[in-house]
N, C-alpha and C positions, 0 to 999 in steps of 0.2 A: 865152190861157193856159187850160189845163184844170186842174180840181181833182179829185183822187182822194181818197176817204175810206176809211178802214179801221176796222173794228170787230172786237173779239174779246171774249171773256169771260175774265177773270182771277179765279181763286178760290183763296184761301189755305186750305189743308187741314191746317194744322199745330197746331190747337188741341188740346192734350192734356187739356183739361178745365178749366183755369183761365185760359185765354187768355194774355195777355201780362203776367201778374202780375209776373214777373221775367224778365230777359233769357234765362235758361236754362229757363224753364217752357214754352216753345213750340218747335215745329219750324218750319223755314223752307220747307217744301214747299208747292208751289202747282201748279195746273193752268192751262193756256192752251187755249182752244178757240175756233176760228173756225168759222162755220157750214159744214157739209158736209165738215169736215176732222177728221182724227184728233186725239185729245187729246194734248197735250204735257205732260209732267210736268217740273217744275223745282224747284230749291232754291237756297239761297244757296251761294256758294263755301264749301268746307270750312273755310277760314280764318275764316269768319263763322258757324260752327256749322251749315253746310249739309250735305246728304246728298251724298257724293262720287259716288254712282251716278247722279245726275240732272244735267241741264244747268243751269248757273247763268247769270244775266243777262250776265255778262261773256263767257262762251263764246257765248251767243246773239248778242251784239253783233258779235263776231268772225265768226261764221257769216254774219250779215247783210251785213257789209262784203264778205267774200270771195265770197259767192254773187252779190251784186249786180254786183261787178266781173266775175266770170266770165260772167254773162249778157250784160252789155254787150260784153265782149270777144268772145264768140262771135258776137254780132250784127254787130259791126264787121268781124270776120273774114269772115263770110258776105257782107257787103255789098262787101267788097274782094277777093272771090274767093280768099281764103286758106283752105285746107282744113285744119281742125283735126280730128284723129282721136281725140284723148284730151286731157283736161284734169283735172288733180288739183292740189290746193293744200294746203299745211300752214301757214296763216297764224299769225302770232304777234302778240301785243299786249302793251304795257307799260302798267300802271296804277299810279299812285302813291296811297298812302293817307296822308292828313295826320294830324297828332297828334290832331285833334278827331274823327277817324273818317270824315270826308268824303274824297272822292278823285275821280280822273278818269283817263281814258286819256290818255297823252301821245304815243303813236304806235302804228301798226299796220304790219306788213310782210307782204305777200303773197308766197308762194313757189310760184307756179304751175309745174307741170311739164307741158309742152305737147308733144304729138306732132303734128307737121305732116306733111302728105302729101308736101311737096317742100321741100328745103333752100333753093331760090331764093326762098322766101316769107319767110325768116327776118328780114330787115331790116324789112320792112313789118310783119310780125307783132310784132316787138319795139316798134315805134313806136306800135302801137295800144293799148298799156297806158296810156299817158298820155291818149290820147283816151277810153278807157273810163272812166278816173278822172274826167274832166270831165263825163261823162254820168251816172255812177252816182248814183242818188238818195240812197243811204245815205252814200256818201263826201261828197257835197255837204252833208250834214246834220251832219257831224262837224267839230269844232274842233281837230283834231290831224292831223298829216301821215299820209298813207297811202302807203307806198312799195311798190315791186314789185321782185322779184329773180327773174325767170323763168329757167327752164332749158328747153331744147328738145331734142327727140328727133325722129328721122326714120325 
């Protein structure tokens, strides 16, 4: 077993001068920076007083799931001599919010649109989504179902 460690810097930049004196006295904006990489700006979801122009944690979770699946899927396709020419996704996620303000994701569905070099690869290409889901580090860390509804082009 190998262990991989990840580190980044998270910095809240929403203090408007009085800190968190009240719920509406501060902004939800933050930055994320990993060494040698561009700064990422984020905020809370607008439903929680966040800036709608910035990515929120829920969107970043969805992006992590979808991109991890894509990377594993492409790897498995290459290993199985399935030629993918294009891959795009429009994933969706459902999160419930409880009366006390807590919440959790209950499901994510990936909708990859995949262009294959050859139609004869379709059946094997379709089967590799489940395999990719088994390998995806992010999917394996989630406690909710992650579904796939791929469409293919040739």
